[in-house]
N, C-alpha and C positions, 0 to 999 in steps of 0.2 A: 679183574679190574675192580670189583667190589671190595676185595681185600685191601687194595691200595688206597681206595677212598676212605675206608674205615680207619686205616693207620694214619692217614693225613689229618683227620679231624682232631685227634688229641694234640698233634704237633701244631696245628693252626691255632687251637685254643691256647696253648702255652705261649705261642708267639704273640697272640692278641693281648694276653694278660701282661706280658713283659713290655709290650709297646705302651699300654695304658700306664703302667707303673713308671716307665721312662718319661713319658709326657708329664705326668703328675709331678715327678721329681724335678723336672726342668722348670715347670711353671711356678712352683712354690717359692723359689728363690731362697736366700738365706735370711734367717731372722736373728736379730741381735737381742739378747735378753734385756729386760728392763733394768736389771742391776748394773749391767755394763754401761748403759746410757746414763743412768743416774750417777754412777761413779765418775764417768768422764766429764760430766757437766757440773759436778759438785752439788747435786740436788739433795734436799732433805724433804722427807715426806711430812706434809702438814695436812691432816684430815684426808680428803679425797684428792689432793693435789700435791705438787712439789713446789719448793721455793729454792731459788739459787741464793746461796750465801745468807739465808734467813731474811731476804729482802721481800716484803710483800708486793713490791712493784716488779718482781721477777717471778711471777707465778706460772708454773707449767701445769697444764691440765691434762695432757696426754703425751705418752711416749710413743713414737712411731718407729716400729722395729724393722720394717722392710720397705722396699720401694713401692709396693702396692698400697700400704698404709700412707706413705708420704704423698703418693699421687692422689688418693682420695681426699686427703686432708688439705691439699693445696687450694681447694675451693672454699675454705672456711672464710666467713665474713662476719660482720657484726662485732661482737665483743672479744673475738678470738682470731688468731691468725697462726699459720704454720711457718716454722723455720726449719730448713733442711740443710743437710750437708751438701757440698758442691756436686756430688755424684747422684744425689737424690735417693740414696739407699737408707738413710736414717733421718729422723727429725723429731720435732716436738711441736705441740700445739700450745700456745701461750695465751694468757688473758691480758687484754688491754687494760690499763696502760702497762707497757713492758719497757723497762729502762733500756736506753741505747747501750749502756755498758754491759748489761746482761745479754743483750742480743749479740754483741760482738763476742762475748765469752761463750755463748751457746754455739755460734757458728764455728768458732775456733775448735771447741771441744768435739763437735760433730765431724769436722774436717779430719781431725786427728784420729778419731774412732773409725771413720770410713777407711782411712789409710791403713790402719792396723788390720781391719777386717779383710782388706784386699779388694 
């Protein structure tokens, strides 16, 4: 019986490692690269931020690459606020004032990008 217990320990260890890896893989979600978000929204890098169509009233201060970042950024207040795609998988944080036309363009671009990502 001792031999069976000794043989089970390595198998249980391997099973535990696989379970941890599976959980970590499921929890991380998929992340969209900054370059894809910037291209989809027509963003140009200006210093430490981005601008849509070169408009200073359309300043993006952060790109949100997955649902976890979107969720944590949705609490933004003050001089910034978050805009996300309809599924909440991608988004951006923008600086106020943010032009309504740019907000519509951002929502449309995020919607299309989320649709492509699946």
